[in-house]
Structure formats: C-alpha cells, structure tokens
C-alpha positions in Angstrom: -0.1 -0.1 -0.1 1.3 3.2 -1.3 0.4 5.0 2.2 1.5 8.5 1.1 -1.1 11.0 -0.8 -4.1 8.2 0.3 -6.9 9.8 1.7 -8.1 7.7 4.8 -11.1 7.6 6.7 -11.1 5.6 10.6 -13.6 4.6 11.6 -13.5 4.0 15.6 -10.5 6.3 15.0 -11.3 8.5 18.6 -9.4 5.7 21.1 -6.5 3.2 20.8 -5.9 1.5 17.7 -7.9 3.5 15.8 -6.8 6.8 16.8 -3.4 5.8 16.5 -3.5 4.4 13.1 -4.9 7.3 12.4 -2.0 9.6 13.5 0.3 7.0 11.9 -1.6 8.1 8.3 -1.5 11.5 8.7 2.4 11.1 9.9 3.0 8.8 6.5 1.1 11.4 4.3 -2.2 10.9 4.0 -4.9 13.2 4.2 -7.0 11.5 7.2 -10.8 12.0 8.8 -11.8 10.6 11.9 -15.5 9.0 12.8 -16.0 8.2 16.2 -18.9 9.0 18.9 -17.2 10.6 21.9 -17.3 14.4 20.7 -15.0 15.7 23.5 -12.1 13.2 21.5 -13.5 14.6 17.9 -12.8 17.5 19.3 -9.6 16.8 20.5 -8.7 15.4 17.4 -9.9 18.0 15.1 -7.7 20.7 17.1 -5.0 18.3 15.9 -5.8 18.9 12.2 -7.8 15.9 11.6 -11.1 15.9 9.6 -13.5 14.7 11.6 -17.1 13.4 11.5 -19.9 11.8 14.2 -20.9 8.6 13.3 -22.7 5.6 15.8 -22.1 2.0 13.6 -25.4 0.8 15.6 -27.1 3.3 13.4 -27.7 2.9 9.8 -28.7 6.3 9.8 -25.5 7.8 11.2 -23.5 5.9 9.1 -25.1 6.7 5.9 -25.0 10.7 7.2 -21.7 10.1 8.1 -20.5 8.6 5.0 -22.4 11.4 2.9 -20.6 13.9 5.0 -17.0 12.5 4.6 -17.8 12.2 0.8 -18.7 15.8 0.4 -15.2 16.9 2.0 -13.0 13.9 0.7 -14.5 13.3 -2.5 -11.2 11.3 -3.4 -11.7 9.1 -0.2 -10.2 5.6 -1.2 -9.3 3.7 2.3 -11.9 2.8 5.0 -10.6 1.5 8.1 -13.2 0.1 10.5 -12.1 0.3 14.1 -14.9 0.7 15.7 -15.3 -2.3 18.3 -16.1 -2.9 22.1 -14.8 -5.7 24.4 -17.4 -7.4 27.1 -17.0 -9.9 29.6 -19.6 -12.4 29.8 -20.4 -15.1 32.2 -22.5 -17.5 29.8 -24.2 -19.1 33.0 -26.0 -16.1 33.6 -28.9 -15.5 30.8 -28.8 -11.8 31.4 -25.6 -11.8 29.6 -27.1 -12.1 26.3 -27.4 -7.9 26.3 -24.0 -7.7 26.4 -23.5 -10.4 23.5 -26.1 -8.0 21.1 -24.3 -5.2 21.7 -20.7 -6.5 20.8 -22.2 -8.2 18.0 -24.2 -5.2 16.7 -20.7 -2.9 17.3 -18.1 -5.3 15.6 -19.6 -7.3 13.7 -23.3 -5.4 12.2 -21.1 -2.0 12.6 -18.6 -3.2 10.2 -20.7 -4.7 7.6 -22.6 -1.3 8.1 -19.8 0.7 7.1 -18.3 -1.5 4.3 -21.9 -1.3 2.5 -22.1 2.5 3.0 -18.4 3.0 1.1 -18.9 -0.1 -1.1 -20.5 1.7 -4.1 -18.1 4.7 -3.7 -15.4 2.6 -3.7 -16.2 0.8 -6.7 -17.1 3.6 -8.5 -13.5 5.2 -8.2 -12.4 1.2 -9.5 -9.5 1.6 -6.8 -9.4 1.6 -3.1 -9.1 -0.1 0.3 -11.1 -1.8 3.5 -9.3 -2.2 6.2 -11.2 -4.5 8.8 -9.8 -4.9 12.4 -10.0 -8.2 14.0 -8.3 -9.7 16.5 -6.2 -12.6 17.6 -9.0 -13.6 20.2 -11.0 -14.1 16.3 -8.1 -17.5 15.8 -7.3 -18.3 20.0 -10.6 -17.5 21.6 -10.5 -15.8 25.5 -13.1 -17.4 27.3 -14.1 -14.2 29.4 -15.2 -12.7 26.0 -17.1 -14.9 24.1 -19.0 -13.0 22.3 -16.1 -10.7 21.5 -14.1 -13.9 20.1 -17.8 -14.9 18.4 -17.5 -11.1 16.8 -14.1 -11.1 15.7 -14.2 -14.2 14.2 -17.0 -13.3 11.9 -15.3 -10.4 10.6 -12.7 -12.5 9.8 -14.7 -15.0 7.7 -16.8 -11.8 6.6 -13.5 -9.9 5.3 -12.5 -13.0 3.2 -16.0 -13.2 1.9 -15.9 -9.3 0.5 -12.3 -10.0 -0.4 -13.1 -12.6 -3.1 -16.2 -11.0 -4.2 -14.3 -7.4 -4.6 -12.1 -9.5 -6.4 -10.9 -8.1 -10.0 -12.9 -4.4 -9.0 -9.8 -2.9 -8.2 -11.1 -2.4 -4.3 -9.0 -4.7 -1.9 -10.2 -6.3 1.6 -7.1 -6.0 4.0 -7.8 -7.5 7.6 -5.9 -6.1 10.3 -5.4 -8.6 13.3 -4.3 -7.1 16.5 -2.6 -9.4 19.5 -3.7 -7.7 23.0 -2.2 -4.0 23.0 -1.7 -1.7 25.7 -4.5 0.8 25.2 -7.3 2.2 27.5 -5.2 0.5 30.8 -4.9 -2.4 29.0 -1.2 -2.8 30.1 -2.5 -3.1 33.8 -4.9 -5.9 32.5 -2.6 -8.0 31.1 1.1 -6.5 32.0 1.8 -8.8 28.6 0.4 -6.4 26.0 2.0 -4.9 23.3 3.0 -1.6 23.9 0.6 0.8 21.4 3.7 2.4 20.0 5.5 -0.7 18.9 1.9 -2.6 17.6 1.3 0.5 15.3 5.2 1.0 14.1 5.0 -2.8 12.8 1.3 -2.2 11.6 2.4 0.6 9.3 5.7 -1.3 8.1 3.3 -4.0 7.0 1.1 -1.9 5.3 3.6 -0.2 3.5 4.9 -3.4 1.7 3.9 -4.2 -1.8 1.8 -6.1 -2.5 0.1 -5.3 1.0 -0.6 -8.9 2.5 -3.6 -9.5 3.0 -3.8 -10.2 6.6 -1.4 -7.8 8.5 0.2 -9.8 11.5 2.3 -8.5 13.9 4.8 -10.9 15.3 3.0 -11.1 18.8 0.2 -12.1 17.1 1.7 -15.2 15.0 1.4 -17.9 18.0 -3.0 -16.9 18.1 -3.1 -16.8 14.4 -1.3 -20.1 13.8 -2.4 -21.9 17.1 -4.5 -24.4 15.3 -2.0 -25.2 12.5 0.8 -25.5 15.1 -0.9 -28.0 17.2 -0.5 -25.7 20.2 -4.8 -24.8 20.4 -6.0 -26.6 23.3 -3.3 -26.4 25.3 -3.7 -22.5 24.7 -7.4 -22.1 25.3 -7.0 -24.3 28.6 -4.6 -21.7 29.7 -6.0 -18.9 28.8 -9.7 -20.3 30.5 -7.5 -19.6 33.8 -8.6 -16.4 33.6 -12.4 -17.5 34.5 -11.7 -17.4 38.1 -10.3 -14.0 38.2 -12.4 -12.0 35.4 -15.8 -13.7 36.4 -15.2 -14.3 40.1 -16.2 -17.7 39.4 -16.0 -20.6 42.4 -16.0 -23.5 39.8 -14.7 -24.8 36.7 -18.6 -25.5 36.0 -19.8 -24.2 33.0 
C-alpha cells in the first residue's frame, strides 16, 4: 500500500488502536478523517488537524449521514478503516449476558458491515481503494471470558474473506488487521504482556507499506494466536487462557 497521498477514513478512530492508526496515516502523508461517537475526542482530534465526523456504527442512519459528510469533504476517499469495537466480559451461566452479546455483535460485526456497505458503491465507482477491517487474535484463539467478542471478531474475519473474494477484480482490496493484546486504555494493567501501542503501530504501518499489501496484517505478537490450530498448540493455549475465568468472572468452580 502506497501510504503517502491516500485519503483515509478511520471509523472508530477516537481512541486506542484506531486513533493511533489515524495519526500514523497522517504522519505518512495521508489525508485522514476520523469518525467516532465521543464529542470530546472528536474535538481533540479536530484540534490536531484531523477532519472529524460523528458516527455510531450501530445506527444505519448515522453511518449513512457520516458517509455523505465525508464524501462531500473528501470525494477522493480511497481507504476505509473499520476500527469501531467493544470488548465485554460475559458469564454464560447467567442469561443476562445476552445483552452484552447483542451489543458486541451489533457493534463489532454488524457495525463493520454497515460501514462497508455504506462505502462500497463509492469505492467501486472509483475502481480503486481499500477496506481495512480490524479483527483480533482472539478471533483465532478465543479468550473464554469474552465469548461474544471472540465470536464477533471471528465473524468479521470470515466476512472479510468473503468480501475480498466478491470484490476481486474490481480494484477494491480488503486488508484484515489482526491485533494481539495491545496496551491501550489501561490494558497494560489488565494484561502485563500487552504489546505497547507504539510498537504495534510501527509494525502495522511497516506491513501495510509492503507491496503487495498482505491480505492479513499479522504483527509478530499475534502469530501464536493466528496459527495455533495449525501448530498444534490450540487446545493447550485455550486451557491456559481459561484460567482467567476465576479472576475475571469471580468464579468459584469450573462448571459451565
């Protein structure tokens, strides 16, 4: 991917990985717009010189309005990053968990679909462009306290694969970014092994700059997740990650 002189929209770019990617694209020479829900964060990013747009990916009307606003300002938009997402813990023994599952799927999976659907006609008319979807290492190696998150990200992976196949030959590419645990918003306290955000973003931009751009952006820290089944480590790693259930869900037993 030729990073300079691109016109990029980062949906979910008001915090964490999305915000850092927006800054990195801008530093590389791209024109960058950021979409998100937080008025305060959008104002801060506008003060940094970014174009901003309010968008709630769980609301189709909001996504359509954001698309129209962005394309009015940036008719040459060629790259859309779908970084909006939520991570919620769920105790599957409690039926009340369903609300968290519904929120997660609506944001992570259906939110991605809404954004992709909104911008696909524009990119097809251009005959060139890129969608960058954001999944997770947890899509390939589940973290048991977050089952809805794992399922939603696995679904985005499958959707990205299908989207890439259907857009083949149109000039519109699909790149899937697969983060490991990254130290954002206090994650370094939850997971002391989380990859520093700066290191993660540097590696991501180096991989995006490759020609041809890989279909999957896999930093070194996520390779163990991505290839666990292939490498025969999957069962042992899921069992290891299941130990988090006691601490994170205050469990007193191992029964589900």
